C-alpha positions as CSV (number, residue, x, y, z in Angstrom):
1,M,88.7,109.4,79.8
2,S,91.4,108.9,77.2
3,D,93.8,111.8,76.4
4,E,92.1,112.0,73.0
5,G,88.7,112.4,74.6
6,L,90.0,115.1,77.0
7,A,91.5,116.9,74.0
8,R,88.2,116.9,72.2
9,R,86.4,118.2,75.3
10,E,89.0,120.9,75.7
11,L,88.5,122.1,72.1
12,I,84.8,122.2,72.6
13,A,85.2,124.1,75.9
14,A,87.4,126.6,74.2
15,G,84.6,127.5,71.8
16,F,85.3,125.4,68.8
17,A,81.7,124.7,68.3
18,G,78.6,124.9,66.1
19,T,75.1,123.5,66.5
20,A,73.6,120.0,66.3
21,L,72.2,117.9,63.6
22,L,70.5,114.6,62.7
23,G,67.5,115.0,65.0
24,F,69.6,114.5,68.2
25,T,69.8,117.2,70.8
26,G,73.3,118.6,71.4
27,R,75.3,121.7,71.6
28,A,78.7,121.5,69.8
29,A,80.5,120.4,66.8
30,L,84.3,120.2,66.7
31,A,85.5,123.0,64.5
32,Q,88.2,122.5,61.9
33,S,90.1,125.7,62.5
34,G,89.5,128.9,64.3
35,D,86.6,129.9,66.6
36,K,84.0,128.5,64.2
37,A,84.7,126.4,61.1
38,P,83.2,127.8,57.9
39,D,81.2,124.6,57.5
40,A,80.1,124.4,61.1
41,P,76.5,123.0,61.4
42,R,73.7,125.6,61.5
43,S,70.7,123.4,60.8
44,S,68.0,123.0,63.4
45,P,68.0,120.0,65.8
46,A,65.1,118.5,63.9
47,S,67.1,118.4,60.6
48,T,67.8,114.9,59.2
49,R,70.6,116.0,56.8
50,A,74.3,116.1,57.4
51,Y,75.7,119.6,57.5
52,R,78.7,118.8,55.3
53,V,78.1,117.8,51.7
54,E,79.2,114.5,50.4
55,V,81.8,115.0,47.7
56,P,81.4,113.6,44.2
57,M,84.4,111.7,42.9
58,P,83.6,110.9,39.3
59,H,87.3,110.6,38.3
60,G,88.7,109.9,41.8
61,G,89.3,111.6,45.0
62,V,90.8,111.6,48.5
63,A,89.2,111.8,52.0
64,A,92.0,112.5,54.5
65,G,92.7,113.6,58.0
66,H,93.7,117.1,56.9
67,P,92.7,119.3,53.9
68,L,96.2,119.8,52.7
69,A,96.8,116.0,52.7
70,A,93.5,115.5,50.7
71,M,94.6,118.2,48.3
72,A,98.1,116.6,47.8
73,G,96.6,113.2,47.0
74,T,94.1,114.7,44.6
75,R,96.9,116.6,42.9
76,M,98.6,113.2,42.2
77,L,95.4,111.8,40.7
78,M,95.0,114.8,38.5
79,Q,98.6,114.3,37.3
80,G,97.7,110.8,36.1
81,G,98.7,109.0,39.3
82,T,97.0,106.0,40.9
83,A,95.3,105.6,44.3
84,A,98.7,104.4,45.6
85,D,100.4,107.6,44.4
86,A,97.7,109.7,46.1
87,A,98.0,107.7,49.3
88,V,101.8,108.1,49.5
89,A,101.6,111.9,48.8
90,A,98.8,112.3,51.4
91,M,100.7,110.4,54.0
92,A,103.8,112.4,53.5
93,V,101.8,115.7,53.9
94,M,100.1,114.3,57.0
95,N,103.6,113.8,58.5
96,V,104.0,117.5,58.2
97,V,100.6,118.8,59.1
98,E,99.5,116.2,61.6
99,P,102.8,115.6,63.4
100,W,101.2,114.4,66.7
101,A,99.6,111.4,64.8
102,S,101.7,110.6,61.7
103,S,105.3,110.1,60.7
104,A,107.4,108.4,58.1
105,A,109.0,106.8,61.1
106,G,105.7,105.5,62.4
107,N,103.6,102.4,61.7
108,G,100.4,101.5,60.0
109,F,98.3,99.4,57.7
110,A,96.8,99.8,54.2
111,T,94.0,97.8,52.6
112,C,94.1,97.9,48.8
113,F,91.6,97.0,46.1
114,D,93.1,96.3,42.6
115,R,90.3,96.7,40.1
116,S,92.1,94.9,37.3
117,S,92.6,91.6,39.3
118,G,89.6,92.1,41.6
119,T,91.8,91.3,44.6
120,V,92.2,92.9,48.0
121,Q,95.6,92.9,49.7
122,S,96.7,94.2,53.1
123,L,100.0,95.9,53.6
124,A,101.5,96.0,57.1
125,F,104.2,98.6,57.7
126,T,104.7,97.9,61.3
127,G,108.1,97.9,62.9
128,G,108.7,95.8,66.0
129,A,110.6,96.2,69.2
130,P,114.4,96.7,68.9
131,A,116.4,93.6,69.5
132,L,118.1,95.1,72.6
133,L,114.8,95.8,74.4
134,D,114.7,94.7,78.0
135,P,111.2,93.4,78.8
136,A,111.7,94.0,82.5
137,I,111.8,97.8,81.9
138,D,109.4,100.0,83.9
139,P,106.4,100.4,81.5
140,K,106.4,104.2,82.1
141,E,109.7,104.4,80.2
142,L,107.9,103.1,77.2
143,D,105.5,106.0,77.0
144,S,108.1,108.5,75.8
145,G,111.8,109.0,75.5
146,H,114.7,107.2,73.8
147,K,113.8,103.7,75.0
148,A,110.2,104.0,73.8
149,V,111.2,103.9,70.1
150,A,109.8,101.1,67.9
151,V,111.5,100.3,64.6
152,P,110.3,102.8,61.9
153,G,107.8,101.2,59.5
154,A,105.8,103.7,57.6
155,F,108.3,104.9,55.0
156,G,108.9,101.3,54.0
157,G,105.1,101.0,53.5
158,W,105.2,104.1,51.2
159,I,107.8,102.5,49.0
160,A,105.9,99.2,48.9
161,L,102.7,100.9,47.8
162,A,104.5,102.9,45.2
163,Q,106.3,99.9,43.8
164,R,103.3,97.6,43.6
165,Y,100.5,100.0,42.6
166,G,102.1,103.4,41.8
167,R,103.1,105.2,38.7
168,L,104.6,108.6,39.6
169,P,108.2,109.3,40.8
170,L,108.8,109.5,44.5
171,A,110.1,113.0,44.0
172,T,106.7,114.0,42.7
173,L,104.9,112.3,45.5
174,L,107.0,114.0,48.2
175,E,107.0,117.5,46.6
176,P,103.9,118.8,48.4
177,A,105.2,117.7,51.8
178,I,108.6,119.1,51.2
179,G,107.1,122.5,50.3
180,Y,104.8,122.6,53.4
181,A,107.7,121.5,55.7
182,R,110.2,123.9,54.2
183,D,108.0,127.0,53.5
184,G,105.5,126.4,56.3
185,H,101.7,126.0,56.5
186,P,99.1,127.6,58.9
187,L,99.0,125.3,61.9
188,D,95.5,124.0,62.7
189,A,94.1,125.2,66.0
190,S,93.7,121.6,67.2
191,I,97.4,120.8,66.5
192,A,98.5,123.9,68.3
193,M,96.4,122.7,71.3
194,F,98.0,119.3,71.2
195,I,101.5,120.8,71.1
196,R,100.6,123.0,74.1
197,R,99.3,119.9,76.0
198,Q,102.5,118.0,75.3
199,Q,105.0,120.9,75.7
200,T,106.4,119.7,79.0
201,V,107.5,116.4,77.5
202,L,108.6,117.9,74.1
203,A,110.7,120.4,76.0
204,R,112.9,117.6,77.5
205,Y,114.4,116.9,74.1
206,P,116.3,119.8,72.3
207,T,115.7,118.3,68.9
208,S,111.9,118.3,69.5
209,A,111.8,121.7,71.2
210,A,113.6,123.3,68.3
211,I,110.7,122.3,65.9
212,F,107.6,122.3,68.1
213,L,108.5,125.0,70.6
214,P,110.0,127.7,68.5
215,G,111.3,130.5,70.8
216,G,110.6,128.2,73.7
217,K,106.8,128.3,73.5
218,P,104.1,126.5,71.6
219,P,103.1,128.0,68.3
220,A,99.7,129.8,68.2
221,P,96.8,128.6,66.1
222,R,97.3,129.5,62.4
223,A,100.9,130.4,63.0
224,I,103.1,129.4,60.0
225,F,104.7,126.1,61.1
226,R,107.8,124.7,59.6
227,N,109.9,121.6,60.0
228,A,113.1,122.3,58.0
229,P,114.9,119.1,59.1
230,L,112.0,117.0,57.8
231,A,112.0,118.9,54.5
232,R,115.7,118.1,54.2
233,T,115.1,114.4,55.0
234,F,112.3,114.1,52.4
235,Q,114.4,115.9,49.8
236,S,117.3,113.5,50.4
237,L,115.0,110.5,49.8
238,A,113.7,112.1,46.6
239,D,117.3,112.8,45.6
240,A,118.3,109.2,46.2
241,E,115.6,108.1,43.7
242,T,116.6,110.8,41.2
243,R,120.3,109.8,41.3
244,A,119.3,106.1,40.6
245,L,117.1,107.1,37.7
246,K,119.8,109.2,36.2
247,G,122.1,106.2,36.5
248,G,119.8,104.1,34.4
249,A,117.9,102.3,37.1
250,S,114.3,101.2,36.6
251,R,111.5,102.9,38.5
252,D,111.3,99.9,40.9
253,K,115.1,100.0,41.6
254,A,115.1,103.7,42.0
255,L,112.4,103.5,44.6
256,S,114.5,100.8,46.3
257,A,117.4,103.2,46.4
258,A,115.2,105.6,48.4
259,Y,114.2,102.8,50.6
260,D,117.9,101.9,51.2
261,H,118.7,105.6,51.9
262,F,116.1,105.5,54.7
263,Y,116.8,102.1,56.2
264,T,120.6,101.6,55.7
265,G,121.9,104.9,54.4
266,S,122.3,108.4,56.0
267,V,118.8,108.6,57.4
268,A,119.2,105.3,59.3
269,Q,122.7,106.3,60.4
270,D,121.5,109.6,61.8
271,I,118.6,107.8,63.6
272,T,120.6,105.0,65.1
273,R,123.6,107.1,66.1
274,F,121.2,109.4,67.9
275,S,119.5,106.5,69.6
276,Q,122.7,104.9,70.8
277,A,124.1,108.2,72.0
278,N,121.1,108.9,74.2
279,G,120.6,105.4,75.7
280,G,118.0,104.1,73.3
281,W,117.9,100.5,72.0
282,L,117.4,101.1,68.2
283,R,120.3,100.0,66.1
284,M,121.2,99.7,62.5
285,E,120.6,96.0,62.6
286,D,116.9,96.7,63.5
287,M,116.6,99.1,60.6
288,R,118.3,96.7,58.2
289,A,116.1,93.7,59.2
290,Y,112.8,95.5,58.8
291,R,110.5,94.8,55.9
292,P,106.9,95.9,55.1
293,V,104.7,92.8,54.6
294,W,102.0,92.1,52.0
295,E,99.4,89.7,53.5
296,Q,95.9,88.5,52.9
297,P,93.4,90.6,54.8
298,V,91.0,89.1,57.3
299,S,87.5,89.0,55.9
300,T,83.9,88.0,56.4
301,V,80.7,88.0,54.4
302,Y,78.2,90.4,55.9
303,R,74.7,90.4,54.5
304,G,76.1,89.3,51.1
305,L,78.9,91.8,51.1
306,D,82.6,91.0,51.3
307,V,84.2,93.0,54.1
308,Y,88.0,93.1,54.3
309,C,90.2,94.5,57.1
310,S,93.7,94.4,58.4
311,P,95.1,91.1,59.7
312,L,97.3,90.7,62.8
313,T,99.1,92.6,64.1
314,S,96.1,94.8,63.8
315,R,93.5,93.7,66.4
316,T,90.8,95.7,64.7
317,G,90.3,93.3,61.7
318,L,89.5,90.4,64.1
319,E,87.3,92.7,66.2
320,L,85.4,94.0,63.2
321,C,84.7,90.7,61.6
322,E,83.5,89.0,64.8
323,Q,81.3,92.0,65.6
324,L,79.7,91.9,62.2
325,N,79.2,88.1,62.4
326,I,77.5,88.5,65.8
327,V,75.0,91.2,64.8
328,E,74.3,89.5,61.4
329,G,71.9,87.3,63.5
330,W,69.6,90.3,64.1
331,D,67.6,92.5,61.7
332,L,69.3,95.8,62.6
333,A,67.5,97.7,59.9
334,S,64.2,97.1,61.7
335,L,65.7,99.0,64.7
336,S,66.2,102.3,62.9
337,G,63.5,103.8,65.0
338,D,64.8,102.4,68.2
339,R,68.3,104.0,68.6
340,A,68.8,102.8,72.1
341,G,67.9,99.3,71.3
342,L,70.2,99.3,68.3
343,A,73.0,100.9,70.2
344,H,72.6,98.3,73.0
345,L,73.1,95.3,70.6
346,L,76.2,96.9,69.1
347,I,77.6,97.7,72.6
348,E,77.1,94.1,73.8
349,A,78.7,92.7,70.6
350,I,81.7,95.0,71.2
351,K,82.1,93.7,74.8
352,V,82.1,90.0,73.7
353,T,84.5,90.7,70.8
354,K,86.9,92.7,72.9
355,A,87.0,89.9,75.5
356,D,87.8,87.3,72.8
357,V,90.4,89.3,70.8
358,Y,92.2,90.8,73.8
359,R,92.6,87.3,75.3
360,Y,94.2,85.7,72.3
361,A,95.7,88.3,69.9
362,G,99.4,88.8,69.5
363,D,102.2,88.8,66.9
364,P,101.6,85.5,65.0
365,R,105.3,85.1,64.5
366,F,105.6,84.6,68.3
367,V,102.2,83.1,69.4
368,D,99.5,80.9,68.1
369,V,96.2,82.8,67.6
370,P,92.9,81.0,66.8
371,I,92.2,83.3,63.9
372,A,89.9,80.9,62.0
373,T,87.8,80.3,65.0
374,L,87.5,84.0,65.9
375,L,86.3,84.7,62.3
376,S,83.8,81.8,62.0
377,K,80.1,82.2,61.8
378,E,79.6,79.2,64.2
379,F,81.7,80.9,66.8
380,A,79.8,84.1,66.5
381,A,76.5,82.3,67.0
382,Q,77.9,80.8,70.2
383,R,79.0,84.2,71.5
384,R,75.8,85.9,70.4
385,A,73.9,83.7,72.8
386,L,75.6,85.6,75.7
387,I,73.8,88.8,74.8
388,D,70.6,89.8,76.6
389,R,68.6,92.2,74.4
390,M,67.2,94.0,77.5
391,R,70.2,94.1,79.9
392,A,73.9,95.1,79.8
393,M,76.3,92.3,80.7
394,P,79.4,92.7,82.8
395,F,82.6,92.7,80.8
396,P,82.9,88.9,80.0
397,K,85.8,86.5,79.9
398,G,87.1,85.6,76.5
399,A,86.0,82.3,75.1
400,D,87.8,79.2,76.3
401,L,89.4,77.7,73.2
402,A,91.5,74.6,72.8
403,I,94.8,76.6,72.5
404,G,97.6,77.4,74.9
405,T,96.7,80.7,76.6
406,W,97.9,83.1,79.2
407,T,96.5,83.1,82.7
408,R,96.7,86.3,84.8
409,D,97.2,84.9,88.3
410,D,99.0,87.4,90.5
411,A,99.2,89.9,87.7
412,T,99.3,93.6,88.4
413,D,96.7,95.7,86.6
414,E,97.8,98.6,84.4
415,D,95.6,101.2,82.8
416,T,95.8,101.3,79.0
417,R,97.5,104.3,77.5
418,G,95.6,105.9,74.6
419,G,96.7,106.1,71.0
420,D,96.6,108.8,68.3
421,T,96.3,108.1,64.6
422,T,95.1,109.5,61.3
423,S,93.5,108.0,58.2
424,L,92.8,108.4,54.5
425,S,90.7,106.8,51.8
426,V,91.4,107.1,48.0
427,V,89.7,106.0,44.8
428,D,91.1,106.6,41.4
429,K,89.6,106.8,37.9
430,E,90.5,103.2,37.1
431,G,88.4,102.0,40.1
432,N,91.3,101.1,42.4
433,A,90.9,102.0,46.1
434,I,93.2,102.2,49.1
435,A,92.4,102.9,52.7
436,V,95.3,103.7,55.1
437,T,95.5,104.2,58.8
438,T,98.8,105.4,60.1
439,T,100.1,106.2,63.6
440,I,102.9,107.1,65.8
441,G,101.2,105.6,68.9
442,G,100.3,108.0,71.6
443,G,100.3,111.7,70.8
444,F,103.7,112.7,69.3
445,G,104.8,109.1,69.7
446,T,108.1,109.0,71.7
447,S,108.1,112.9,71.7
448,V,111.8,112.7,70.6
449,V,112.8,114.0,67.2
450,M,115.5,111.6,66.0
451,G,118.7,113.6,65.5
452,G,118.6,115.9,62.5
453,T,115.9,114.0,60.6
454,G,112.8,115.9,61.8
455,L,111.1,112.6,62.4
456,L,109.2,111.4,65.5
457,C,109.1,107.6,66.1
458,N,106.2,105.4,67.2
459,N,106.0,104.7,71.0
460,G,104.3,101.4,70.1
461,L,105.9,99.5,72.9
462,R,103.7,101.3,75.5
463,I,100.9,99.7,77.5
464,G,97.9,99.9,75.2
465,S,99.8,98.7,72.2
466,T,101.2,95.9,74.4
467,A,99.6,94.0,77.3
468,P,100.6,94.9,80.8
469,Y,100.8,91.2,81.9
470,A,103.9,89.1,81.6
471,G,103.3,86.0,79.5
472,H,100.3,87.4,77.7
473,P,100.3,86.8,73.9
474,N,100.8,90.6,73.4
475,A,103.4,91.2,76.1
476,V,106.4,93.2,74.9
477,A,109.4,91.3,73.7
478,P,112.5,92.0,71.6
479,G,111.7,91.9,67.9
480,K,108.0,91.5,68.6
481,R,105.4,93.7,66.8
482,A,102.9,95.2,69.2
483,L,99.2,95.2,68.3
484,L,97.7,98.2,66.5
485,G,94.1,99.4,66.4
486,N,94.6,100.5,62.8
487,G,92.2,98.6,60.6
488,P,91.3,100.2,57.2
489,I,88.4,98.6,55.4
490,I,87.4,97.7,51.8
491,V,83.9,96.4,51.1
492,L,83.0,94.7,47.8
493,D,79.6,93.9,46.4
494,K,79.9,90.9,44.0
495,G,83.5,91.9,43.2
496,R,82.8,95.6,42.7
497,L,83.9,98.3,45.1
498,K,81.2,99.3,47.6
499,L,83.0,101.2,50.3
500,V,86.5,102.2,51.4
501,C,87.0,103.7,54.8
502,G,89.1,104.1,58.0
503,T,89.3,106.1,61.2
504,P,91.8,107.0,63.9
505,G,90.9,106.6,67.6
506,G,93.2,104.0,69.3
507,E,91.0,101.3,71.0
508,T,87.9,103.0,69.6
509,I,88.8,102.4,66.0
510,G,87.0,99.0,65.7
511,Q,84.0,100.4,67.6
512,T,83.7,103.5,65.3
513,Q,84.1,101.6,62.1
514,F,81.6,99.0,63.3
515,Q,79.0,101.7,63.9
516,F,79.8,103.4,60.6
517,L,79.3,100.2,58.7
518,V,76.0,99.5,60.3
519,N,74.9,103.1,59.4
520,A,76.0,102.7,55.8
521,L,75.1,99.1,55.1
522,D,72.2,98.2,57.4
523,L,70.5,101.6,57.7
524,E,71.5,102.6,54.2
525,M,72.6,106.2,55.1
526,P,74.5,108.3,52.5
527,I,78.1,108.4,53.5
528,Q,78.1,111.8,55.1
529,Q,75.1,111.0,57.3
530,A,76.7,107.7,58.2
531,I,79.8,109.5,59.3
532,E,78.1,112.3,61.2
533,A,75.6,110.2,63.1
534,P,76.1,110.3,66.9
535,R,78.6,107.7,68.2
536,F,79.4,105.9,71.4
537,A,82.6,104.3,72.7
538,L,83.3,101.8,75.4
539,N,86.1,102.5,77.9
540,A,87.5,99.8,80.2
541,K,89.1,100.2,83.6
542,P,91.8,99.0,84.1
543,N,91.7,97.6,80.5
544,F,90.0,95.2,78.0
545,Y,92.3,92.4,79.0
546,K,90.6,91.9,82.3
547,P,87.3,90.0,82.7
548,G,85.0,92.0,84.9
549,A,86.6,95.3,84.0
550,A,84.5,98.4,84.7
551,I,82.9,99.5,81.5
552,S,81.8,103.0,80.9
553,L,79.7,104.0,77.9
554,Q,80.7,107.3,76.4
555,L,77.9,108.9,74.4
556,E,78.2,111.9,72.2
557,D,75.7,114.4,73.6
558,R,73.6,114.4,70.4
559,F,71.9,111.2,71.6
560,A,68.3,112.1,72.5
561,P,67.6,112.2,76.2
562,A,65.1,109.4,75.9
563,D,67.7,107.2,74.3
564,V,70.3,108.0,77.0
565,L,67.7,107.1,79.7
566,A,66.8,103.9,77.9
567,L,70.5,102.9,77.9
568,K,70.9,103.7,81.5
569,N,67.8,101.6,82.3
570,K,69.4,98.7,80.5
571,G,72.3,98.9,83.0
572,H,74.9,100.9,81.1
573,S,77.1,103.2,83.0
574,V,76.8,106.3,80.8
575,E,79.3,109.2,80.5
576,M,78.3,112.1,78.2
577,V,81.1,113.5,76.0
578,G,81.2,116.3,73.4
579,A,78.8,116.3,70.5
580,F,81.6,115.4,68.0
581,A,84.1,113.6,70.1
582,I,84.7,110.0,69.0
583,G,86.7,109.0,65.9
584,S,87.2,110.6,62.5
585,V,86.0,108.5,59.6
586,Q,87.3,109.2,56.1
587,G,85.7,107.2,53.4
588,V,84.2,106.8,49.9
589,L,80.9,105.0,49.4
590,V,79.8,103.9,45.9
591,D,76.2,105.0,45.3
592,P,73.7,102.6,43.7
593,S,74.1,104.8,40.6
594,G,77.8,103.8,40.5
595,A,79.0,107.2,41.5
596,P,81.8,107.3,44.2
597,M,80.8,109.7,46.9
598,G,83.4,110.9,49.4
599,G,82.8,111.8,53.0
600,S,84.9,113.3,55.8
601,D,84.3,113.6,59.5
602,P,83.7,116.9,61.2
603,R,85.1,115.6,64.4
604,R,88.6,116.5,63.4
605,M,90.1,118.6,60.6
606,G,89.5,116.0,57.9
607,Y,88.4,116.9,54.4
608,A,87.3,115.1,51.2
609,M,88.2,116.3,47.7
610,G,87.2,114.9,44.3
611,Y,87.5,115.8,40.7
């Protein structure tokens, strides 16, 4: 089981639980804070309603991975800001309140719908490997420590969003995060648990221990947690913008001044001096060369709806589109009463898609990837033919395509390391929408706070983000961007916003979003029911790169016993996990009435707010 799955199980075992819902048997819901969250489910197992309410957003709103982040974004909307302003403010707060999964020095993707032009754009804020990286390094050194650092990308993405779609000053956007970092906030119980689980690694690095292990020990749940160095860093970025504005600079140039302060100014100097002094590879040249990139998203038409997701170097966009193209050949709505039959088709589609994407995907600046083929309806029809509606298949080989590809003769297998991420979705009163999924890789990223910045970096060079096999399209290399699971989604219906969503979850991101879309689009569930419905996830040993890998099917234990038995009888190797254990969808679904309705997942501490 992944570290994330173990963490969920540990929370449930510790008593962070409620009762079940949606007509599935079960015993526990992941609480948001304390022994029992105030909104923990208390409905009977026969209930068909979600226990959280969906949130009306008539003038806009934010669904985010933490209540304080959702509130910060909503504050920006209420001050006249745009969806981009709200997204930046929420991401900054998530850096403070979800430090194990988010950082201005991390990486991520945003998918953006601009109502005025009717266009959807993808923003990649993904730093690559430093130029000095030695590909022959022991992969274990890329899990944590000074050599595990990928080039910081997220703050560049914040500035790119603010410049293209924003309205408010950066100082306003960072104000909530600065306050929570300087003055403190009550630490969520789950974050306290993650710090405790990681304390041995965090204790190796004095800059990390000073923040996350005050007094030499992990902070208690609901303790007032501060990150004074991060507050100073954010304030210095706001001050860089303010100085430029006072000097007569335009808003755009003032935001660029903050960008320069991070990537070539004192923040970059602190980060790179610290890296070099401690044997790391990150240098000023890597920081200076980095740029966030606006690109066309990958997309498909699914049952008449336009579905947009992140392009490479996100693997999830390719996965999601191929999965949807495969299952479009079946009437999934007719299977609403056969949960095991429906789940089986989705599981098999995921296997086929994982095999294809993991065989070919890599940084397109370094390798040729057959993107058009993987996205085509004709290819999906060919791959659909592999699926037996009555029997689980072994994990297949990726399709043989007429393109140079890696072979794994004499390769040594490595288990994939898990990833930890967070997500948010925003709509504003003008009809714009943004979904963001941001990450620092595995929990706490490199686990090294970089000098006096208060920032953790992404360990995106580790096995999981990179392939464990030399010569693979996703093998680690200097300057190369590793693959991310991050894949925020926009769905349009005849040019009008239908849905905006995203989730964390590492290699389960594409699986979770796929199930959520089927719930919302095929089964026509309201957003909160679509989010809360029981989920599954596939796990591969040693990894999804290897044909014939051992596949285990993790089922949230709210699946009915009869459905569990039916899946076992189809040949699936089933492992039961906690009732609310897989993913954490944050989203906004536009009701047929035209009303945007927000939803947030009870599986973590996420919350939705509207006004």
